C-alpha positions, 0 to 999 in steps of 0.5 A, spaced: 556 774 326 562 774 331 568 778 329 575 776 328 582 778 331 586 782 326 593 783 326 592 790 328 589 788 334 596 788 337 599 794 333 598 798 340 593 803 336 586 804 336 584 797 335 589 795 341 586 800 346 579 798 344 581 790 345 584 792 352 578 797 354 572 793 352 575 786 352 579 786 358 578 792 363 571 790 364 572 783 366 578 784 371 577 791 373 580 793 380 584 800 382 591 797 380 589 795 373 585 801 372 591 806 372 593 802 365 601 804 367 606 800 365 607 796 372 602 795 377 605 798 384 603 796 391 605 795 398 607 789 401 610 787 408 613 780 409 615 774 405 613 774 398 612 768 393 613 769 385 611 765 380 610 765 372 607 760 367 605 759 360 599 755 357 598 752 350 593 747 351 590 744 345 584 745 344 583 751 348 576 749 350 575 742 354 570 739 358 570 743 365 574 748 363 578 752 358 585 756 357 583 762 361 580 758 367 587 753 366 591 759 366 588 763 373 588 756 377 595 754 375 598 760 377 594 760 383 596 753 385 603 754 384 603 760 389 599 755 394 604 750 393 609 754 397 603 756 402 602 763 399 596 766 399 595 769 392 594 776 391 596 779 384 596 776 377 598 778 370 595 775 364 599 776 357 595 774 351 598 771 345 593 771 340 593 768 333 590 772 327 583 770 326 581 768 333 573 769 334 572 775 338 567 771 341 572 765 343 576 770 346 570 773 350 569 766 353 576 765 355 576 772 359 570 771 362 572 764 365 579 767 367 575 772 371 570 767 374 576 763 376 580 769 379 574 771 383 573 764 386 580 764 388 580 771 391 586 774 386 586 780 382 589 781 375 593 787 376 597 787 369 597 784 362 599 784 355 596 783 348 600 780 342 597 778 335 601 774 331 600 772 324 595 766 322 599 760 322 604 763 327 601 760 333 595 755 335 589 760 336 591 763 343 597 762 348 597 765 355 603 767 359 602 769 367 605 771 373 603 771 380 605 774 387 603 771 394 604 772 401 607 767 406 605 767 413 610 767 418 611 760 421 610 757 414 615 753 411 613 748 405 618 746 400 620 740 396 626 739 400 622 738 407 620 731 407 622 727 413 622 719 414 615 717 417 611 723 414 605 721 411 603 722 403 596 725 402 592 726 396 586 731 395 582 727 390 582 722 384 587 723 379 588 723 371 581 727 370 584 733 367 589 729 362 583 724 360 578 730 359 582 734 354 584 728 350 577 726 350 575 733 347 582 733 342 580 726 340 573 725 340 572 720 345 566 719 348 564 716 355 558 713 358 558 719 364 561 726 362 568 726 364 570 733 366 577 736 368 578 737 375 581 744 373 580 748 380 584 754 384 586 750 391 589 756 395 583 756 400 584 748 401 591 750 402 589 755 407 584 751 411 590 745 411 595 750 414 590 753 419 589 745 422 597 744 422 603 747 420 607 741 420 605 740 412 612 739 410 611 739 402 606 741 397 605 739 390 600 740 384 601 734 380 600 737 373 604 734 367 607 728 368 602 726 373 602 724 380 608 719 379 613 725 377 611 729 382 612 724 387 619 723 384 621 730 384 619 730 392 623 724 393 629 726 389 629 733 392 628 731 400 633 725 398 628 720 401 624 714 399 616 714 398 612 708 398 605 709 396 599 704 396 595 703 389 589 701 393 589 707 396 590 712 390 583 714 388 581 713 380 575 714 377 572 708 373 572 712 366 579 715 367 581 708 369 577 705 363 580 710 358 587 709 360 586 701 360 584 702 352 589 707 351 595 704 354 596 709 359 598 709 367 593 713 371 599 715 375 602 719 369 596 723 367 596 730 368 591 733 373 590 741 374 586 741 381 589 736 385 595 736 390 599 732 394 601 733 401 607 730 405 606 732 413 608 729 419 604 723 421 601 725 428 597 731 424 595 726 418 588 724 420 586 731 422 589 734 415 585 728 412 578 730 415 580 738 413 581 736 406 575 732 406 570 737 408 572 742 402 569 741 396 576 740 392 578 735 397 572 731 398 575 724 395 582 725 399 586 719 402 592 718 405 596 714 400 603 712 403 609 714 407 616 717 407 621 712 408 629 712 409 629 706 404 631 707 397 632 715 397 630 718 391 625 713 389 618 712 389 615 704 390 608 702 389 605 697 393 600 694 387 593 691 388 596 684 388 601 685 394 607 686 390 612 692 389 614 696 383 619 702 382 615 708 379 620 712 375 619 719 373 616 720 366 621 720 361 617 723 355 611 727 354 605 722 355 600 727 353 603 734 349 599 740 350 595 738 356 596 745 359 
């Protein structure tokens, strides 16, 4: 029988220390964390990137991942989207009383595997336990630090007319996978979340070109919202071609059935890149050689017209404005 988390596990006493020493330290052990000081101390030189995020996905386990993998990959990807090499992460667990310890162990193991794949270390963290009914099984808060190499300048403010828009793969996989688990939907083929760390893909892209102007991982709000953010930040227009945007048949079918537009469905293992046109084909080849970019495509271009707007050329040849998502299409998706 699996033991459950008790309020006493968050008390700071013996049970809390046991949880840290037996549940977390073995998974994330490294010299910085092993000291168990109130802060991790390390040396650095150069330009740092720092990010923080919180994860409340429901359910905490879904096809292709869980909240632990999601937390690590999401934080790693936020750093990678400014061209940083992720180095150190924190993980803070807010646990609802009654959570099975075996479920927590699965989440911790999944986070460890994701950190190993990304090449980052979990160097600090925290644990709180709240009353039954005060949370929803498990929430995770993260922070991450990475280094930016000299000459890298990636920002949502940097898109220029004439740039090409590249997408690393199919859209909507994560949102529909989580929804299918939540609502009990079944598909003829297994659909999994695309949750993945993209820092190595970004590093390979930067090795090929320093003319990458913008990067964004289209999570909540999907591809459409991310493109709108970039268009507004850079005060440019973006035009994309519906025929060039890759969507899995299962995702397209689910969206048709549910009345969703795949452009607005969340992703957790995809990136959008805006780069100089002269380097677009070379970047596309580099992306397609990476496991996480094998379905990459050039999906559009940056224009001077309609600044701050995203326009879609439909499969029928018409044009329509793709606006930013107003509400929450799929709540609790990350």
